N, C-alpha and C positions, 0 to 999 in steps of 0.2 A: 504494500500500500504506500501511499505518498509520504514524503517527509515534510510536507507543508505543515507549519505550526501556526494556527490561527490566533495564538495569543502572543502579541508582540511585547518586547521589552518596553517598560514604561519609564519615562523620566519623572522628575519631581512634580508633585501635584500643586497647581496654582490655586485652584478653587474647587469647592465641592458644594453642590446644591442637592438637597434632599427634599422629598415631598411625601406627605401622608395623604394619599388620594381618597381614602375611605374613612377618615376620622377614627381609626382604631388605635391611634397613638403608636403605630409602627410605620417606619418609612417604607413606602412602596416603590419609589423611584429614587435612584441616586445618580447624579451626573457629575463626572470628574473632568476637569480641564487640566491639562498638563503643560509644563513649561515650554515644550516644543510645539504647542498649538494643537496637538492631538487631543482626543477626548474619548471617554467611555461612559455609556449609560447602562445602568443595571435596573431591571424591572422585576419586582416580586408580584406576579400577577395573581397568585392565590393567597396572599397575605399570611404565609406560613413562616415568614422571617428569613427565607432563603431565596436568593435570586433565581428566577426562572429563565430569564433572557438577558443577554448582554449584547450591546451594539457598540462598535468602536469605529472611530475615524482615525485610521493609522497613519495618514499622510497630511493631516492638517488642511484639508480642502473643504471642510464642513459638510462632507457626505459620508454616510456610513459605508465602511469597507468590509466589515466582518460582523456577522450576527451569530451568536452561539446560544443554544437553547438546551435546557435540562428538561426533557420531556417525561421523565419518570420520577422526578422529585427526589433524587438522591444527592443533590448538591454538586453533581458533576455534569458538565456539558456533554451532550451526546448527539447533537445535530449542529452542523456548521454550514453557513453560506458565506461566500466571500467574493469580493471584487478584487482579484489579484493584480490587475493591471491599472486600476484606478480610473476606469473610463465611465463609471456610474452604472454599469451593468454587471450583475453577478455572473461569474464564470467558473465557480468551483462550489461543489456541495459535498459534504461527507456526513456519514452517520455511523454510530455505534448501535446497530439494531438489536443486539442482545444485551446491551448495557454492562459489558465486562471491562470497559475502559479502552478497548481497541477498536479503531475505525475498521469497519468491515464492508462498507459500500462507499464508493466515490464516483463522482461524475464531474467532467470538466468541459468547458466550451472554449477551446483554444482559438477558433477562428471568429469568435464574437458574433455569431449569427443568431443567437438566442436559443440554439439547440445544443444539447450535449453531444460532443464529438466522441467522447470516450466514457464508458461506464465500466467499473470494475467491482466485482462482488466476491466476498469470501462467504460462500453459501453454507459451509459447515463450521464456520467460526474457528478455524484452526490457525489463523494468521497468514494463510497463503491464499491468494486470489484463485478462485475456481472458475469464474466466468468473466469474460471481457467482451464488450460490445463496442464496435467502432463505426461511426458514420463518416465515411470518407468523402461523400458527395455533398454534404451540407443540406440534405433535405429533411433532417429531423428523424430519419429512420436508420437504424443500424443496418449496414450492408455487409458487415463481417462480424461473426460471433465465434468466439473460441471457448471451449469448455474442457476442464480437466475432470472427467468423470471418475477416474480411479484414484484421485487425490495423491498422485505421485509427483506433482509439480510440473508435469509436462502436459501440454494441450493434447487432448485425445480426438476432439471433433472440431472442425472448422467448417462453418456454413457461410456461404457468400452469395449475396444477391448481386450478380454482375450486371444486370440490365435495369436495376432500380424499379422493378415492378412489385416489390413487396414480398417476393418468394425467393427462396434459395435455389439457385441454379446449380451450384456446386456444393457438395458436402464431402469432406475428406475425413475419414476415420483412421486413426493410427493406433496400432496395438503396440504396447511396450513390453 
């Protein structure tokens, strides 16, 4: 899986703004401004005292570049969306689908057309990607898919849609 770390190093805090949105005497939103112009906002949507979402401006352009979410309420982010090239459009997403602290699904949009070009999944949660789907034509549909069925780290089946009709014209199966 990717080495992308959606949690940037942070400089000194210049200011902090906190808000109690539901009058329960607990802060539900915290906004931090840092000395280098970047910022981070934390949201406790369910009022349990733990941040459920965090949004960060990592390059001081006043636009959110990274959003992290804790979807199972264990105080650890397990879903990420990022704008890695700072153009205002998300181009990377990752998820820890079984909540073990390891990213097991990723998608990226390298050509910035709004569709994922590459998606990688660790279907059995062993830390090794089992399925990869690639869109080489930019039509939003995977035209090549590789699967490691026997979990030996080698792709066993590759299916390719060579004429972009939505059906695989070529399927290659390799025995190891």
